[in-house]
N, CA, C and O atoms as CSV, one atom per row, in Angstrom:
chain,resi,resn,atom,element,x,y,z
A,1,UNK,N,N,143.792,63.787,57.500
A,1,UNK,CA,C,144.163,63.021,58.744
A,1,UNK,C,C,144.335,61.657,58.180
A,1,UNK,O,O,143.538,61.244,57.337
A,2,UNK,N,N,145.340,60.928,58.601
A,2,UNK,CA,C,145.494,59.565,58.501
A,2,UNK,C,C,144.289,58.675,59.075
A,2,UNK,O,O,143.572,59.050,60.002
A,3,UNK,N,N,144.163,57.518,58.444
A,3,UNK,CA,C,143.068,56.587,58.911
A,3,UNK,C,C,143.024,56.150,60.352
A,3,UNK,O,O,142.008,55.801,60.954
A,4,UNK,N,N,144.140,56.205,60.790
A,4,UNK,CA,C,144.237,55.545,62.158
A,4,UNK,C,C,144.425,56.664,63.244
A,4,UNK,O,O,144.653,56.310,64.400
A,5,UNK,N,N,144.343,57.935,62.943
A,5,UNK,CA,C,144.550,59.074,63.956
A,5,UNK,C,C,143.375,59.960,63.958
A,5,UNK,O,O,142.875,60.230,62.866
A,6,UNK,N,N,142.847,60.468,65.073
A,6,UNK,CA,C,141.780,61.334,65.099
A,6,UNK,C,C,141.924,62.275,66.128
A,6,UNK,O,O,142.283,61.961,67.263
A,7,UNK,N,N,141.635,63.514,65.745
A,7,UNK,CA,C,141.757,64.624,66.766
A,7,UNK,C,C,140.201,65.059,67.089
A,7,UNK,O,O,139.399,65.507,66.270
A,8,UNK,N,N,140.010,64.851,68.288
A,8,UNK,CA,C,138.509,65.011,68.749
A,8,UNK,C,C,138.395,65.999,69.978
A,8,UNK,O,O,139.345,66.364,70.671
A,9,UNK,N,N,136.959,66.403,70.146
A,9,UNK,CA,C,136.652,67.118,71.234
A,9,UNK,C,C,135.436,66.410,71.841
A,9,UNK,O,O,134.731,65.729,71.096
A,10,UNK,N,N,135.126,66.530,73.216
A,10,UNK,CA,C,134.024,65.926,73.755
A,10,UNK,C,C,133.963,66.419,75.095
A,10,UNK,O,O,134.874,67.089,75.581
A,11,UNK,N,N,132.718,66.050,75.829
A,11,UNK,CA,C,132.621,66.312,77.225
A,11,UNK,C,C,132.873,65.215,78.040
A,11,UNK,O,O,132.730,64.086,77.571
A,12,UNK,N,N,133.247,65.388,79.253
A,12,UNK,CA,C,133.697,64.417,80.221
A,12,UNK,C,C,132.106,63.923,80.912
A,12,UNK,O,O,131.430,64.713,81.571
A,13,UNK,N,N,131.736,62.696,80.667
A,13,UNK,CA,C,130.552,62.354,81.199
A,13,UNK,C,C,130.638,61.202,82.231
A,13,UNK,O,O,131.599,60.433,82.256
A,14,UNK,N,N,129.681,61.127,83.005
A,14,UNK,CA,C,129.564,59.998,84.044
A,14,UNK,C,C,128.524,58.927,83.689
A,14,UNK,O,O,127.358,59.280,83.508
A,15,UNK,N,N,128.875,57.654,83.581
A,15,UNK,CA,C,127.777,56.759,83.203
A,15,UNK,C,C,126.984,56.442,84.329
A,15,UNK,O,O,127.505,56.336,85.439
A,16,UNK,N,N,125.631,56.263,84.125
A,16,UNK,CA,C,124.793,55.852,85.123
A,16,UNK,C,C,125.155,54.264,85.656
A,16,UNK,O,O,125.854,53.460,85.039
A,17,UNK,N,N,124.576,54.068,86.792
A,17,UNK,CA,C,124.850,52.635,87.414
A,17,UNK,C,C,125.921,52.612,88.431
A,17,UNK,O,O,126.493,53.619,88.846
A,18,UNK,N,N,126.172,51.319,88.831
A,18,UNK,CA,C,127.043,51.046,89.985
A,18,UNK,C,C,128.507,51.502,89.681
A,18,UNK,O,O,129.214,51.984,90.566
A,19,UNK,N,N,128.912,51.341,88.462
A,19,UNK,CA,C,130.434,51.559,88.190
A,19,UNK,C,C,130.845,52.990,88.083
A,19,UNK,O,O,132.036,53.288,88.165
A,20,UNK,N,N,129.931,53.875,87.908
A,20,UNK,CA,C,130.200,55.338,87.768
A,20,UNK,C,C,131.594,55.543,86.959
A,20,UNK,O,O,132.585,56.069,87.464
A,21,UNK,N,N,131.524,55.051,85.635
A,21,UNK,CA,C,132.580,55.099,84.779
A,21,UNK,C,C,132.666,56.666,84.115
A,21,UNK,O,O,131.640,57.181,83.673
A,22,UNK,N,N,133.741,57.257,84.086
A,22,UNK,CA,C,133.900,58.541,83.466
A,22,UNK,C,C,134.288,58.105,82.001
A,22,UNK,O,O,134.980,57.107,81.802
A,23,UNK,N,N,133.836,58.858,81.042
A,23,UNK,CA,C,134.197,58.527,79.734
A,23,UNK,C,C,133.971,59.810,78.810
A,23,UNK,O,O,133.403,60.783,79.305
A,24,UNK,N,N,134.380,59.837,77.547
A,24,UNK,CA,C,134.194,60.778,76.743
A,24,UNK,C,C,133.342,60.076,75.512
A,24,UNK,O,O,133.775,59.018,75.055
A,25,UNK,N,N,132.338,60.559,75.062
A,25,UNK,CA,C,131.641,60.110,74.009
A,25,UNK,C,C,131.905,60.572,72.785
A,25,UNK,O,O,131.812,61.775,72.541
A,26,UNK,N,N,132.270,59.669,71.858
A,26,UNK,CA,C,132.648,60.264,70.495
A,26,UNK,C,C,131.537,60.301,69.572
A,26,UNK,O,O,130.731,59.375,69.480
A,27,UNK,N,N,131.480,61.474,68.817
A,27,UNK,CA,C,130.401,61.765,68.014
A,27,UNK,C,C,129.939,60.600,67.013
A,27,UNK,O,O,130.819,59.781,66.747
A,28,UNK,N,N,128.857,60.438,66.505
A,28,UNK,CA,C,128.298,59.515,65.789
A,28,UNK,C,C,128.944,59.522,64.370
A,28,UNK,O,O,129.220,58.450,63.833
A,29,UNK,N,N,129.198,60.754,63.734
A,29,UNK,CA,C,130.100,60.851,62.502
A,29,UNK,C,C,131.491,60.195,62.686
A,29,UNK,O,O,131.879,59.310,61.924
A,30,UNK,N,N,132.188,60.632,63.669
A,30,UNK,CA,C,133.396,60.093,63.918
A,30,UNK,C,C,133.418,58.518,64.261
A,30,UNK,O,O,134.253,57.744,63.792
A,31,UNK,N,N,132.462,58.179,65.077
A,31,UNK,CA,C,132.339,56.662,65.330
A,31,UNK,C,C,132.051,55.880,63.999
A,31,UNK,O,O,132.583,54.790,63.792
A,32,UNK,N,N,131.193,56.469,63.103
A,32,UNK,CA,C,131.180,55.772,61.759
A,32,UNK,C,C,132.456,55.803,61.060
A,32,UNK,O,O,132.862,54.760,60.548
A,33,UNK,N,N,133.138,56.877,60.978
A,33,UNK,CA,C,134.393,57.059,60.223
A,33,UNK,C,C,135.450,55.998,60.830
A,33,UNK,O,O,136.214,55.350,60.114
A,34,UNK,N,N,135.407,55.914,62.032
A,34,UNK,CA,C,136.313,54.818,62.779
A,34,UNK,C,C,136.005,53.474,62.323
A,34,UNK,O,O,136.875,52.693,61.938
A,35,UNK,N,N,134.703,53.194,62.370
A,35,UNK,CA,C,134.301,51.878,62.128
A,35,UNK,C,C,134.560,51.471,60.620
A,35,UNK,O,O,134.898,50.328,60.312
A,36,UNK,N,N,134.389,52.427,59.762
A,36,UNK,CA,C,134.780,52.330,58.211
A,36,UNK,C,C,136.136,51.883,58.062
A,36,UNK,O,O,136.456,51.095,57.173
A,37,UNK,N,N,137.011,52.392,58.966
A,37,UNK,CA,C,138.477,52.233,58.829
A,37,UNK,C,C,139.079,50.903,59.311
A,37,UNK,O,O,140.180,50.458,58.985
A,38,UNK,N,N,138.121,50.300,60.195
A,38,UNK,CA,C,138.678,49.079,60.903
A,38,UNK,C,C,138.603,47.921,60.001
A,38,UNK,O,O,137.947,47.863,58.960
A,39,UNK,N,N,139.401,46.934,60.550
A,39,UNK,CA,C,139.457,45.578,59.768
A,39,UNK,C,C,138.174,44.941,60.059
A,39,UNK,O,O,137.460,45.355,60.972
A,40,UNK,N,N,137.829,43.878,59.266
A,40,UNK,CA,C,136.573,43.172,59.426
A,40,UNK,C,C,136.626,42.523,60.778
A,40,UNK,O,O,135.549,42.476,61.373
A,41,UNK,N,N,137.656,42.024,61.363
A,41,UNK,CA,C,137.750,41.313,62.802
A,41,UNK,C,C,137.450,42.359,63.807
A,41,UNK,O,O,136.708,42.113,64.758
A,42,UNK,N,N,138.069,43.664,63.608
A,42,UNK,CA,C,137.727,44.731,64.572
A,42,UNK,C,C,136.490,45.298,64.604
A,42,UNK,O,O,136.059,45.863,65.609
A,43,UNK,N,N,135.792,45.177,63.431
A,43,UNK,CA,C,134.282,45.820,63.265
A,43,UNK,C,C,133.478,44.819,64.112
A,43,UNK,O,O,132.373,45.285,64.389
A,44,UNK,N,N,133.668,43.717,64.557
A,44,UNK,CA,C,132.790,42.869,65.283
A,44,UNK,C,C,133.211,42.730,66.518
A,44,UNK,O,O,132.630,41.955,67.278
A,45,UNK,N,N,134.231,43.418,66.893
A,45,UNK,CA,C,134.822,43.422,68.448
A,45,UNK,C,C,133.904,44.317,69.187
A,45,UNK,O,O,133.321,45.257,68.648
A,46,UNK,N,N,133.781,43.969,70.552
A,46,UNK,CA,C,133.058,44.906,71.372
A,46,UNK,C,C,134.033,46.149,71.800
A,46,UNK,O,O,133.580,47.202,72.248
A,47,UNK,N,N,135.314,45.917,71.625
A,47,UNK,CA,C,136.158,47.040,72.022
A,47,UNK,C,C,137.347,47.269,70.938
A,47,UNK,O,O,137.832,46.311,70.336
A,48,UNK,N,N,137.748,48.502,70.746
A,48,UNK,CA,C,138.929,48.633,69.939
A,48,UNK,C,C,140.038,49.242,70.474
A,48,UNK,O,O,139.909,50.380,70.924
A,49,UNK,N,N,141.217,48.632,70.510
A,49,UNK,CA,C,142.451,49.069,71.125
A,49,UNK,C,C,142.980,50.438,70.689
A,49,UNK,O,O,143.101,50.570,69.471
A,50,UNK,N,N,143.273,51.341,71.353
A,50,UNK,CA,C,143.539,52.744,70.961
A,50,UNK,C,C,144.797,53.230,71.786
A,50,UNK,O,O,145.161,52.611,72.786
A,51,UNK,N,N,145.406,54.287,71.362
A,51,UNK,CA,C,146.308,55.044,72.242
A,51,UNK,C,C,145.683,56.439,72.258
A,51,UNK,O,O,145.471,57.054,71.213
A,52,UNK,N,N,145.396,56.923,73.466
A,52,UNK,CA,C,144.777,58.222,73.721
A,52,UNK,C,C,145.670,59.118,74.344
A,52,UNK,O,O,146.531,58.714,75.126
A,53,UNK,N,N,145.505,60.476,74.011
A,53,UNK,CA,C,146.350,61.464,74.565
A,53,UNK,C,C,145.324,62.535,74.843
A,53,UNK,O,O,144.582,63.009,73.983
A,54,UNK,N,N,145.343,62.878,76.120
A,54,UNK,CA,C,144.739,64.276,76.574
A,54,UNK,C,C,145.744,65.010,77.322
A,54,UNK,O,O,146.373,64.555,78.278
A,55,UNK,N,N,145.873,66.340,76.758
A,55,UNK,CA,C,146.916,67.209,77.196
A,55,UNK,C,C,148.339,66.537,77.242
A,55,UNK,O,O,148.905,66.189,76.206
A,56,UNK,N,N,148.824,66.391,78.345
A,56,UNK,CA,C,150.319,65.786,78.382
A,56,UNK,C,C,150.051,64.204,78.845
A,56,UNK,O,O,151.051,63.590,79.217
A,57,UNK,N,N,149.009,63.631,78.847
A,57,UNK,CA,C,149.042,62.158,79.186
A,57,UNK,C,C,148.652,61.382,78.068
A,57,UNK,O,O,147.667,61.699,77.402
A,58,UNK,N,N,149.358,60.375,77.806
A,58,UNK,CA,C,149.137,59.268,76.851
A,58,UNK,C,C,148.988,57.928,77.416
A,58,UNK,O,O,149.727,57.590,78.341
A,59,UNK,N,N,148.068,57.102,76.930
A,59,UNK,CA,C,147.811,55.829,77.613
A,59,UNK,C,C,147.225,54.982,76.554
A,59,UNK,O,O,146.601,55.501,75.628
A,60,UNK,N,N,147.412,53.565,76.651
A,60,UNK,CA,C,146.735,52.524,75.896
A,60,UNK,C,C,145.390,52.256,76.697
A,60,UNK,O,O,145.279,52.137,77.917
A,61,UNK,N,N,144.471,52.192,75.805
A,61,UNK,CA,C,143.123,51.707,76.465
A,61,UNK,C,C,142.096,51.253,75.244
A,61,UNK,O,O,142.559,51.174,74.106
A,62,UNK,N,N,140.934,51.006,75.446
A,62,UNK,CA,C,139.978,50.615,74.463
A,62,UNK,C,C,138.685,51.336,74.371
A,62,UNK,O,O,138.007,51.544,75.377
A,63,UNK,N,N,138.306,51.749,73.102
A,63,UNK,CA,C,136.983,52.227,72.943
A,63,UNK,C,C,136.035,51.191,73.140
A,63,UNK,O,O,136.246,50.097,72.617
A,64,UNK,N,N,134.897,51.409,73.905
A,64,UNK,CA,C,133.771,50.710,73.936
A,64,UNK,C,C,132.591,51.135,73.147
A,64,UNK,O,O,132.414,52.334,72.933
A,65,UNK,N,N,131.744,50.207,72.685
A,65,UNK,CA,C,130.641,50.547,71.951
A,65,UNK,C,C,129.450,50.822,72.804
A,65,UNK,O,O,129.037,49.943,73.560
A,66,UNK,N,N,128.874,51.984,72.730
A,66,UNK,CA,C,127.548,52.321,73.366
A,66,UNK,C,C,126.411,51.692,72.357
A,66,UNK,O,O,126.159,52.183,71.257
A,67,UNK,N,N,125.785,50.564,72.884
A,67,UNK,CA,C,124.908,49.863,72.121
A,67,UNK,C,C,123.656,50.734,71.646
A,67,UNK,O,O,123.100,50.547,70.564
A,68,UNK,N,N,123.309,51.617,72.486
A,68,UNK,CA,C,122.043,52.367,72.323
A,68,UNK,C,C,122.191,53.364,71.158
A,68,UNK,O,O,121.261,53.563,70.377
A,69,UNK,N,N,123.311,53.949,71.065
A,69,UNK,CA,C,123.519,54.942,70.044
A,69,UNK,C,C,124.521,54.440,68.874
A,69,UNK,O,O,124.551,55.024,67.791
A,70,UNK,N,N,125.201,53.508,69.113
A,70,UNK,CA,C,126.205,53.048,68.053
A,70,UNK,C,C,127.393,53.708,67.922
A,70,UNK,O,O,128.186,53.491,67.006
A,71,UNK,N,N,127.561,54.552,68.848
A,71,UNK,CA,C,128.908,55.317,69.023
A,71,UNK,C,C,129.883,54.586,69.955
A,71,UNK,O,O,129.591,53.565,70.576
A,72,UNK,N,N,131.184,55.267,69.998
A,72,UNK,CA,C,132.232,54.765,70.887
A,72,UNK,C,C,132.376,55.661,71.964
A,72,UNK,O,O,132.088,56.857,71.904
A,73,UNK,N,N,132.912,54.958,73.144
A,73,UNK,CA,C,133.075,55.800,74.384
A,73,UNK,C,C,134.489,55.563,74.693
A,73,UNK,O,O,134.967,54.441,74.527
A,74,UNK,N,N,135.231,56.598,75.158
A,74,UNK,CA,C,136.474,56.498,75.510
A,74,UNK,C,C,136.607,56.608,77.262
A,74,UNK,O,O,136.440,57.652,77.892
A,75,UNK,N,N,136.902,55.442,77.781
A,75,UNK,CA,C,136.903,55.403,79.294
A,75,UNK,C,C,138.047,56.382,79.650
A,75,UNK,O,O,139.094,56.478,79.011
A,76,UNK,N,N,137.701,57.132,80.803
A,76,UNK,CA,C,138.770,58.066,81.272
A,76,UNK,C,C,139.379,57.569,82.801
A,76,UNK,O,O,138.768,57.900,83.818
A,77,UNK,N,N,140.333,56.945,82.860
A,77,UNK,CA,C,140.972,56.344,84.021
A,77,UNK,C,C,141.039,57.426,85.166
A,77,UNK,O,O,141.129,58.623,84.894
A,78,UNK,N,N,140.999,57.025,86.262
A,78,UNK,CA,C,141.171,57.908,87.421
A,78,UNK,C,C,142.523,58.656,87.435
A,78,UNK,O,O,142.587,59.859,87.687
A,79,UNK,N,N,143.616,57.879,87.151
A,79,UNK,CA,C,144.910,58.494,87.143
A,79,UNK,C,C,144.996,59.506,86.034
A,79,UNK,O,O,145.736,60.468,86.238
A,80,UNK,N,N,144.274,59.425,84.758
A,80,UNK,CA,C,144.360,60.375,83.770
A,80,UNK,C,C,143.484,61.559,84.205
A,80,UNK,O,O,143.884,62.693,83.945
A,81,UNK,N,N,142.264,61.375,84.878
A,81,UNK,CA,C,141.399,62.538,85.438
A,81,UNK,C,C,142.196,63.245,86.423
A,81,UNK,O,O,142.242,64.475,86.437
A,82,UNK,N,N,142.851,62.488,87.279
A,82,UNK,CA,C,143.405,63.382,88.333
A,82,UNK,C,C,144.659,64.218,87.827
A,82,UNK,O,O,144.855,65.378,88.191
A,83,UNK,N,N,145.521,63.502,86.923
A,83,UNK,CA,C,146.734,64.161,86.440
A,83,UNK,C,C,146.242,65.410,85.527
A,83,UNK,O,O,146.901,66.449,85.564
A,84,UNK,N,N,145.197,65.326,84.784
A,84,UNK,CA,C,144.658,66.355,83.760
A,84,UNK,C,C,143.540,67.300,84.453
A,84,UNK,O,O,142.950,68.177,83.824
A,85,UNK,N,N,143.320,67.023,85.805
A,85,UNK,CA,C,142.307,67.827,86.487
A,85,UNK,C,C,141.083,67.750,85.620
A,85,UNK,O,O,140.647,68.833,85.230
A,86,UNK,N,N,140.459,66.672,85.256
A,86,UNK,CA,C,139.248,66.569,84.434
A,86,UNK,C,C,138.123,66.245,85.393
A,86,UNK,O,O,138.226,65.440,86.319
A,87,UNK,N,N,136.999,66.967,85.081
A,87,UNK,CA,C,135.890,66.929,85.952
A,87,UNK,C,C,134.580,66.643,85.035
A,87,UNK,O,O,134.597,66.956,83.845
A,88,UNK,N,N,133.494,66.063,85.605
A,88,UNK,CA,C,132.296,65.769,84.762
A,88,UNK,C,C,131.671,67.295,84.182
A,88,UNK,O,O,131.483,68.321,84.836
A,89,UNK,N,N,131.447,67.066,82.835
A,89,UNK,CA,C,131.029,68.236,81.981
A,89,UNK,C,C,132.186,69.050,81.460
A,89,UNK,O,O,131.966,69.949,80.648
A,90,UNK,N,N,133.425,68.781,81.887
A,90,UNK,CA,C,134.409,69.645,81.139
A,90,UNK,C,C,134.500,69.098,79.575
A,90,UNK,O,O,134.305,67.958,79.155
A,91,UNK,N,N,134.849,70.256,78.889
A,91,UNK,CA,C,135.143,70.096,77.529
A,91,UNK,C,C,136.520,69.783,77.301
A,91,UNK,O,O,137.356,70.620,77.642
A,92,UNK,N,N,136.915,68.616,76.732
A,92,UNK,CA,C,138.386,68.306,76.502
A,92,UNK,C,C,138.511,68.000,74.888
A,92,UNK,O,O,137.618,67.658,74.113
A,93,UNK,N,N,139.823,68.220,74.651
A,93,UNK,CA,C,140.383,67.847,73.338
A,93,UNK,C,C,141.390,66.660,73.648
A,93,UNK,O,O,142.153,66.587,74.611
A,94,UNK,N,N,141.229,65.777,72.651
A,94,UNK,CA,C,142.028,64.600,72.699
A,94,UNK,C,C,142.356,64.008,71.318
A,94,UNK,O,O,141.719,64.333,70.316
A,95,UNK,N,N,143.420,63.087,71.296
A,95,UNK,CA,C,143.719,62.357,70.120
A,95,UNK,C,C,143.517,60.859,70.349
A,95,UNK,O,O,143.700,60.374,71.465
A,96,UNK,N,N,143.184,60.210,69.420
A,96,UNK,CA,C,143.047,58.761,69.425
A,96,UNK,C,C,143.844,58.146,68.244
A,96,UNK,O,O,143.745,58.637,67.120
A,97,UNK,N,N,144.599,57.122,68.485
A,97,UNK,CA,C,145.117,56.364,67.313
A,97,UNK,C,C,144.778,54.854,67.441
A,97,UNK,O,O,145.042,54.289,68.502
A,98,UNK,N,N,144.216,54.182,66.431
A,98,UNK,CA,C,143.781,53.035,66.484
A,98,UNK,C,C,144.917,51.954,66.592
A,98,UNK,O,O,145.549,51.613,65.592
A,99,UNK,N,N,145.127,51.488,67.690
A,99,UNK,CA,C,146.446,50.707,67.943
A,99,UNK,C,C,146.859,49.601,66.902
A,99,UNK,O,O,148.044,49.430,66.619
A,100,UNK,N,N,145.852,48.859,66.344
A,100,UNK,CA,C,146.055,47.800,65.428
A,100,UNK,C,C,146.365,48.411,64.038
A,100,UNK,O,O,146.710,47.617,63.163
A,101,UNK,N,N,146.293,49.556,63.771
A,101,UNK,CA,C,146.803,50.198,62.438
A,101,UNK,C,C,148.039,50.814,62.442
A,101,UNK,O,O,148.436,51.351,61.407
A,102,UNK,N,N,148.795,50.821,63.578
A,102,UNK,CA,C,150.037,51.488,63.707
A,102,UNK,C,C,151.140,50.539,64.025
A,102,UNK,O,O,150.828,49.476,64.563
A,103,UNK,N,N,152.411,50.792,63.755
A,103,UNK,CA,C,153.514,49.757,64.023
A,103,UNK,C,C,153.519,49.707,65.543
A,103,UNK,O,O,153.305,50.710,66.224
A,104,UNK,N,N,153.819,48.280,66.145
A,104,UNK,CA,C,153.997,48.078,67.423
A,104,UNK,C,C,155.255,48.966,68.028
A,104,UNK,O,O,155.169,49.303,69.209
A,105,UNK,N,N,156.238,49.298,67.386
A,105,UNK,CA,C,157.362,50.118,68.004
A,105,UNK,C,C,156.887,51.687,68.172
A,105,UNK,O,O,157.610,52.523,68.715
A,106,UNK,N,N,155.798,51.935,67.726
A,106,UNK,CA,C,155.308,53.349,67.770
A,106,UNK,C,C,154.285,53.590,69.126
A,106,UNK,O,O,153.782,54.664,69.455
A,107,UNK,N,N,154.141,52.356,69.766
A,107,UNK,CA,C,153.022,52.317,70.842
A,107,UNK,C,C,153.748,52.695,72.149
A,107,UNK,O,O,154.574,51.948,72.673
A,108,UNK,N,N,153.380,53.943,72.664
A,108,UNK,CA,C,153.925,54.234,74.059
A,108,UNK,C,C,153.372,53.465,75.231
A,108,UNK,O,O,152.184,53.162,75.336
A,109,UNK,N,N,154.276,53.181,76.071
A,109,UNK,CA,C,153.974,52.508,77.258
A,109,UNK,C,C,153.751,53.799,78.414
A,109,UNK,O,O,154.722,54.497,78.703
A,110,UNK,N,N,152.709,53.994,78.898
A,110,UNK,CA,C,152.530,55.214,79.822
A,110,UNK,C,C,152.833,54.772,81.361
A,110,UNK,O,O,152.833,53.589,81.701
A,111,UNK,N,N,153.065,55.743,82.164
A,111,UNK,CA,C,153.382,55.546,83.437
A,111,UNK,C,C,151.888,55.116,84.221
A,111,UNK,O,O,151.822,54.347,85.181
A,112,UNK,N,N,151.008,55.634,83.731
A,112,UNK,CA,C,149.558,55.387,84.455
A,112,UNK,C,C,149.272,53.820,83.979
A,112,UNK,O,O,148.863,52.988,84.789
A,113,UNK,N,N,149.519,53.511,82.641
A,113,UNK,CA,C,149.189,51.972,82.511
A,113,UNK,C,C,149.973,51.016,83.336
A,113,UNK,O,O,149.481,49.979,83.781
A,114,UNK,N,N,151.286,51.409,83.543
A,114,UNK,CA,C,152.126,50.583,84.340
A,114,UNK,C,C,151.589,50.409,85.658
A,114,UNK,O,O,151.440,49.285,86.137
A,115,UNK,N,N,151.202,51.777,86.453
A,115,UNK,CA,C,150.733,51.646,87.641
A,115,UNK,C,C,149.444,50.984,87.932
A,115,UNK,O,O,149.199,50.397,88.987
A,116,UNK,N,N,148.521,51.131,86.796
A,116,UNK,CA,C,147.261,50.531,86.916
A,116,UNK,C,C,147.392,48.925,86.864
A,116,UNK,O,O,146.586,48.166,87.403
A,117,UNK,N,N,148.523,48.524,86.137
A,117,UNK,CA,C,148.722,46.967,86.137
A,117,UNK,C,C,149.101,46.457,87.495
A,117,UNK,O,O,148.804,45.336,87.907
A,118,UNK,N,N,149.889,47.509,88.269
A,118,UNK,CA,C,150.465,46.875,89.446
A,118,UNK,C,C,149.478,46.869,90.638
A,118,UNK,O,O,149.734,46.244,91.667
A,119,UNK,N,N,148.337,47.587,90.467
A,119,UNK,CA,C,147.343,47.598,91.452
A,119,UNK,C,C,146.373,46.346,91.402
A,119,UNK,O,O,145.457,46.242,92.218
């Protein structure tokens, strides 16, 4: 697999706290591999720009670091969860592409991203 693209599986989880963020936790092994392939600037960033695809939905988002485990978390927007009928504890398959490691013309603009910006 190329260094910028990852095919993964995870559970849909709900973060504790007031925000109730839904996310997919990326395994420690894959998080370490992603970190190894990042540029020096990206390695010290709190979030990593990615293009995520679950089933038929592709959107641009950011991986966030879970400080406690050192793994990355993929936030799952409401529009994506609704479109793909994702619920807490569902097992999902998805792909990630590290945005800064692919050419800009290859980056899709999703309908969900445009709708989220309008809100």
